[in-house]
C-alpha positions, 0 to 999 in steps of 0.5 A, a space after each residue: 345091234 346098234 341102238 341110242 339108249 341101249 347097251 351095244 357092242 362097237 369097234 375102235 377105229 381111233 383115238 385122241 388125246 380125249 378118247 376114243 371114236 367107236 363105229 356106230 354104224 349109220 349113227 356115224 362115229 361115237 365119242 367115248 372118253 377116257 375117263 369112260 373107257 376101260 384102261 389099255 384100250 387099242 384100235 379094233 378092240 370091241 367094247 359093250 357101252 351105253 350109247 347116249 346124247 351129250 348136252 349138245 345133241 352129239 352121240 356119246 358112249 360109256 361103259 357105265 352101266 345106267 339103271 334103266 335101258 330105253 324101252 324099261 319100266 324102272 324106278 328112279 329117284 328125282 334128282 331136282 325139279 326145274 322149270 324144264 321138268 324133273 331129272 332123275 338119277 339112272 346112274 349117269 353123269 347126265 341125268 334122265 328127263 322127265 318133261 312136265 308134260 309125262 308127270 302124274 301127280 306131284 313130283 318131289 326131289 328125293 322121292 322115286 318114281 316110276 317110269 317108263 325110258 322111251 325116244 321123244 319125237 326128237 330122238 331124245 332119251 327121256 321118261 315118263 310116268 304115264 305108263 298106260 300109254 306105253 304098256 298093253 292091257 291085254 297079252 293073250 299070246 301068253 300061256 299059263 306057266 310062263 315066267 317073267 321078270 315083272 315091275 310092281 305098280 300101283 296098288 289096286 283094290 284086288 292087289 298090285 298091278 304089275 308090268 310083264 317084261 316092260 311091255 304087258 299089265 298083269 295083276 297080282 292078287 293080294 290073296 296070292 301073296 307071300 309077302 309084302 310088295 313095293 312099288 318099283 321092285 322087280 321080281 319073277 312072277 308066273 302066269 296064272 291065268 289068261 283071261 277071256 278078255 286077254 288080260 293076265 293074271 300073275 302069281 308069285 309062285 310057279 303055277 304048274 308046281 301048286 297042288 292042294 294036294 301035295 300041300 295037304 299031305 305036308 300039312 299032315 306031315 308037319 302036325 305028326 312031326 309036331 305032337 299033332 299041333 301047328 301054330 299057324 292057321 287061316 289068320 296067320 300071316 302071309 309070310 309066315 304061311 310061305 316060309 313054313 310051306 312055301 305057298 300063298 295063304 290062298 292055296 294054304 287056306 283052301 288045303 286046310 279047308 279040304 282037311 277040315 271038310 275030310 275030318 283030318 283036322 280041326 281049327 283051333 285057337 291059334 293054330 291047327 290041331 290033328 284029329 286022331 284016326 
């Protein structure tokens, strides 16, 4: 499929000393310079290339894969800020424009910004920090247990907002985190709940495999293998709990709470202890 701002496959139709021309269909010929082409290209070869605009407005291609493509939400480093706006390093010689009108807060060279890559009214590939103008708040069609690639956004009082597949907002709760998160990082997350209003709660763990009874059994087994005591408890870091049991701190606390009520364990200073039956 032919698309500006995306990696697409094109056929070489002619060549010159400067480079090659690709059949862009309705877009017309697209130029690929020799330095941006694979070695030993021939007429009729099909190449996967990224199509973008030259400074003169013409379409050009490159086999270099950028850090983000049209429609992506991605964290990019600011190379410079001038009278036109900010310019972002997205892995290509021609940097990506972040117009002043699309800034949120202070934009500083050398820092990363989280942006959406889109086509403006002039069909130029540009970027925007105003994610709420592009990302939907609700996704009622999603199903519990589905997995998606998400991009971590801003911190909130409850956790982190995350963009699901570059299209929808979801929320990763602090209580469900298994490690610290970094704004702009991508990870696999799972739909934990679709709320009545269509908003999405996410989890870093596969929802269908989290079972308090299974975790409780794992805790008991580890206690029995360690002379009845484990130096892990409800005040342990989430990373430690996940490394040992493979669940979030919230799930772990629910499991030990259940075991405590069943009088199978006691809560000690610095850990939990197995109660002799």
